[in-house]
C-alpha positions in Angstrom: -18.8 -14.6 21.0 -20.8 -14.5 17.8 -18.7 -11.5 16.7 -15.5 -13.4 17.5 -16.6 -16.4 15.5 -17.4 -14.2 12.5 -13.9 -12.7 12.7 -12.3 -16.2 13.1 -14.1 -17.4 10.0 -12.8 -14.4 8.2 -9.4 -15.1 9.5 -9.3 -18.8 8.5 -10.3 -17.8 4.9 -7.8 -14.9 4.8 -4.5 -16.7 4.0 -3.2 -16.6 7.6 -4.1 -20.2 8.1 -1.1 -22.5 7.5 -1.1 -25.5 5.3 -2.3 -28.9 6.6 1.2 -30.1 7.3 2.0 -30.3 11.1 4.1 -27.4 12.2 7.2 -28.1 14.3 6.3 -26.0 17.4 9.6 -26.8 19.1 11.7 -25.6 16.2 9.6 -22.5 15.9 9.9 -21.8 19.6 13.7 -22.2 19.4 14.0 -19.9 16.4 11.6 -17.3 17.9 13.7 -17.3 21.2 16.6 -16.3 19.1 14.7 -13.2 17.8 13.9 -14.7 14.5 10.8 -12.6 14.0 9.4 -14.4 10.9 9.5 -17.6 12.9 7.7 -15.8 15.7 5.0 -14.7 13.2 4.6 -18.3 11.9 4.4 -19.5 15.5 1.7 -16.9 16.3 -0.3 -18.0 13.2 0.0 -21.6 14.3 -1.4 -20.8 17.8 -4.3 -18.9 16.2 -5.0 -21.9 14.0 -5.1 -24.4 16.9 -7.0 -21.8 19.0 -4.4 -21.6 21.8 -5.4 -18.0 22.6 -3.1 -17.6 25.6 0.0 -18.5 23.7 -1.1 -16.6 20.6 -1.6 -13.5 22.8 1.8 -13.8 24.3 3.5 -14.2 21.0 1.4 -11.5 19.4 2.0 -9.0 22.1 5.7 -9.6 22.0 5.7 -9.1 18.2 3.5 -6.0 18.5 6.0 -4.5 21.0 8.7 -5.0 18.4 6.6 -3.0 15.9 5.5 -6.0 13.9 1.9 -5.1 13.0 0.8 -8.7 12.4 1.6 -9.4 16.0 -0.9 -6.7 17.1 -3.5 -8.5 15.0 -2.7 -11.9 16.6 -3.0 -10.2 20.1 -6.3 -8.6 19.1 -7.8 -11.7 17.8 -6.7 -13.7 20.9 -8.1 -11.1 23.3 -11.4 -11.1 21.5 -11.5 -14.9 21.8 -10.9 -14.5 25.5 -13.9 -12.2 25.8 -11.7 -9.0 26.3 -13.4 -7.0 23.5 -12.1 -3.6 24.5 -8.4 -4.7 24.8 -8.7 -6.7 21.6 -10.1 -3.8 19.6 -7.3 -1.5 20.8 -4.7 -4.0 19.4 -6.6 -4.4 16.1 -6.9 -0.6 15.8 -3.1 -0.2 16.4 -2.5 -2.9 13.7 -4.9 -1.4 11.2 -3.3 2.0 11.7 0.0 0.4 10.6 -1.7 -0.7 7.3 -2.2 -4.3 8.4 -5.3 -5.3 6.2 -6.6 -8.3 8.2 -6.9 -6.1 11.3 -8.8 -3.6 9.3 -11.2 -6.2 8.0 -11.7 -7.6 11.5 -12.7 -4.1 12.7 -15.0 -3.8 9.7 -16.8 -6.9 10.8 -17.0 -5.7 14.4 -18.4 -2.3 13.4 -20.9 -3.9 11.0 -22.2 -6.1 13.7 -22.6 -3.2 16.1 -24.6 -1.2 13.5 -21.9 1.4 12.6 -22.3 1.1 8.8 -20.2 4.0 7.7 -17.3 3.2 10.0 -17.5 -0.5 9.0 -17.4 0.5 5.3 -14.3 2.7 5.9 -12.5 -0.2 7.7 -13.3 -2.5 4.8 -12.1 0.2 2.4 -8.8 0.5 4.3 -8.4 -3.3 4.1 -8.9 -3.1 0.4 -6.3 -0.3 0.0 -3.8 -2.2 2.2 -3.9 -5.3 0.0 -6.9 -7.5 0.6 -8.3 -7.7 -3.0 -11.3 -9.9 -2.1 -12.6 -7.1 0.2 -12.5 -4.6 -2.8 -15.0 -6.6 -4.8 -17.4 -6.6 -1.9 -17.4 -2.8 -1.4 -20.1 -0.7 -3.0 -18.3 1.6 -5.4 -19.0 5.3 -5.1 -20.6 5.0 -1.7 -20.5 8.4 0.1 -19.9 8.2 3.9 -18.9 11.8 4.5 -21.0 14.9 4.7 -20.6 17.7 2.2 -18.6 19.6 4.8 -16.5 16.6 5.4 -15.7 16.2 1.7 -14.8 19.9 1.5 -12.5 19.5 4.5 -10.8 16.4 3.0 -10.3 18.3 -0.3 -8.6 21.2 1.5 -6.3 18.8 3.4 -5.3 17.0 0.2 -4.6 20.4 -1.3 -2.6 21.7 1.7 -0.8 18.4 2.0 0.4 18.1 -1.6 3.7 18.7 0.1 3.4 17.1 3.5 6.3 19.2 4.9 4.4 22.5 4.5 3.1 24.2 7.7 -0.3 24.6 6.0 -0.6 20.8 6.0 0.2 20.6 9.7 -2.1 23.4 10.6 -5.0 21.8 8.6 -4.5 18.5 10.3 -4.3 20.1 13.7 -7.7 21.7 13.2 -9.2 18.2 12.8 -8.4 17.4 16.5 -10.8 20.1 17.7 -13.6 18.7 15.6 -15.3 22.1 15.2 -18.2 22.9 13.1 -19.2 22.6 10.3 -17.8 19.1 10.7 -20.0 16.5 12.3 -18.9 14.1 15.0 -19.1 11.3 12.5 -17.0 13.2 10.0 -14.3 13.6 12.7 -14.5 9.9 13.4 -14.2 8.9 9.7 -11.8 11.4 8.3 -8.6 10.0 10.0 -9.3 6.7 8.4 -9.5 8.2 4.9 -6.3 10.3 5.6 -4.5 7.0 6.5 -5.3 5.8 2.9 -4.3 9.2 1.4 -1.0 9.5 3.2 -0.1 5.9 2.5 -0.6 6.6 -1.2 1.5 9.8 -0.8 4.2 7.6 0.7 3.9 5.2 -2.2 4.5 8.1 -4.6 8.0 8.4 -3.2 8.8 5.1 -4.9 8.0 6.7 -8.3 10.3 9.6 -7.6 13.1 7.4 -6.4 12.8 5.1 -9.4 12.9 8.0 -11.9 15.8 9.7 -10.1 17.7 6.3 -10.2 17.1 6.2 -14.0 18.5 9.7 -14.4 21.6 8.9 -12.3 22.2 5.7 -14.3 21.7 7.5 -17.6 24.3 10.1 -16.6 26.7 7.4 -15.8 26.0 5.7 -19.1 26.7 8.9 -21.1 29.8 9.7 -19.1 31.2 6.3 -20.0 33.9 6.9 -22.6 33.0 3.7 -24.4 29.3 4.7 -24.7 28.9 8.5 -24.6 25.1 8.4 -25.0 21.9 7.8 -23.2 19.9 4.6 -23.9 16.2 3.5 -24.1 17.3 -0.1 -23.3 16.5 -0.2 -19.6 18.7 -3.3 -19.1 21.7 -1.3 -20.2 20.7 1.8 -18.2 20.2 -0.2 -15.0 23.1 -2.5 -15.5 24.3 -2.1 -11.9 20.9 -1.7 -10.3 19.5 -4.0 -7.6 15.7 -4.0 -7.9 13.3 -4.0 -5.0 11.5 -7.2 -4.1 8.1 -5.6 -4.9 7.1 -2.5 -6.8 3.9 -0.5 -7.1 5.1 1.6 -10.0 6.3 0.4 -13.4 9.0 2.8 -14.6 11.0 3.2 -17.8 10.6 4.5 -21.3 7.9 4.5 -23.9 7.9 1.3 -25.9 8.0 3.1 -29.2 11.4 4.5 -28.4 13.0 1.0 -28.5 10.4 -1.6 -29.7 12.9 -4.5 -29.5 14.4 -3.7 -26.1 13.2 -4.0 -22.5 12.1 -0.5 -21.9 10.1 -0.9 -18.6 10.9 -2.3 -15.2 8.1 -4.9 -15.4 9.9 -6.4 -18.4 13.3 -6.2 -16.7 12.2 -7.3 -13.2 9.1 -9.5 -13.7 9.5 -11.2 -10.3 9.0 -7.8 -8.6 5.6 -7.4 -10.2 4.0 -10.8 -9.5 1.4 -9.3 -7.2 0.3 -6.7 -9.7 -3.4 -7.0 -10.6 -3.9 -8.2 -14.2 -6.2 -5.4 -15.2 -3.9 -2.8 -13.7 -1.0 -4.4 -15.5 -2.9 -4.1 -18.8 -3.7 -0.4 -18.2 -0.1 0.4 -17.4 1.2 -1.5 -20.4 -1.2 0.5 -22.6 0.1 3.7 -21.2 3.7 2.8 -22.2 2.4 1.8 -25.7 0.6 5.1 -26.5 3.5 7.2 -27.8 4.9 7.1 -31.3 8.6 6.9 -32.2 8.4 10.6 -33.4 7.8 11.5 -29.8 11.1 10.1 -28.6 14.1 12.3 -28.0 17.5 11.9 -29.7 19.6 10.1 -27.2 22.6 12.4 -27.7 20.6 15.2 -26.2 18.1 13.8 -23.7 15.3 11.4 -22.8 12.0 11.2 -20.9 11.2 8.5 -18.4 7.9 7.6 -16.7 6.6 5.9 -13.6 3.0 4.6 -13.6 0.9 2.9 -10.9 -2.6 2.4 -9.7 -3.0 3.8 -6.2 -6.8 3.2 -5.9 -7.8 -0.5 -6.1 -11.5 0.5 -6.1 -10.8 2.3 -9.4 -8.4 0.1 -11.3 -8.6 2.3 -14.5 -7.2 5.3 -12.7 -3.4 5.7 -13.0 -0.9 7.8 -11.1 1.7 9.0 -13.6 5.1 10.8 -13.0 7.7 11.9 -15.5 11.2 13.0 -15.7 11.4 15.4 -18.7 14.4 16.0 -20.9 15.6 18.8 -18.6 15.5 16.6 -15.5 12.3 18.1 -14.1 10.1 15.7 -12.0 6.5 16.2 -13.0 3.2 14.6 -12.0 1.4 14.0 -15.3 -1.7 12.4 -13.9 -3.0 12.6 -10.3 -4.2 9.1 -9.3 -4.5 9.6 -5.5 -7.5 7.8 -3.9 -10.7 9.7 -3.6 -12.9 9.8 -0.5 
């Protein structure tokens, strides 16, 4: 029960708790019954707040079955409250493995209470990487939780899985399931958690590639336009028919020196899509786009270069992950900013 109360306190301070206005349970039930999943999520959060664990578990389990990770968290919290620790942990683990940060933080609290310090640290680290900024500030930077052999194994996986489609990547991951020496049992317990962070970051890199390829396609359309016949460093002109994502990790566009008076980056063009970007990271990215000189810019009749820049490691906000499309259309990783173990 002490463990559960600790998690519940964490929950109530996490942002899941609703505002003090009374929620209309009847309306939420009606909307949820019509498969309005956001309404179901709000209903589940309401039941958690009023500590109606039975109903919270029912709603959470239903959401979890529909692949809504927050539902798995609701179910896990509810089952822990009902004294069903094993079942609750399974739901929280399922949710954390789907990058749901509050579930990871709850598991970190549980592992800390049970004396599993390294596993607790890894769950907190995962919560940090999945979006809980306040957890990041509490983590001890540079803490090593893997053995030397574990670190070597992780390095080989990250090298073999530079392209996740290669058979060498699959083979290396398969070898983890056997947990053979020189890996320790704790390494085998911890490594999958780090790989979850790593592969999530790899997935995020696809956003950089997609954004840059979209810029290339739009530039080609611009040059093919008989009224224009040239590329542009004005991103608002380049992406004139482009619908932005609701949220971006990468800022993409052109070096500011190439068009000082124009909107050259996506953060300037789509500010609403970057509202969640950390201020320090924002500053580092802005500095990157300011570092070039006008002499470095290509003549727009012949070509251009575009960049995509992000921070993929919230524990190291000064590290950037940088991709570039060069004047020949080649996609290049300029700086590797993938998270380190």
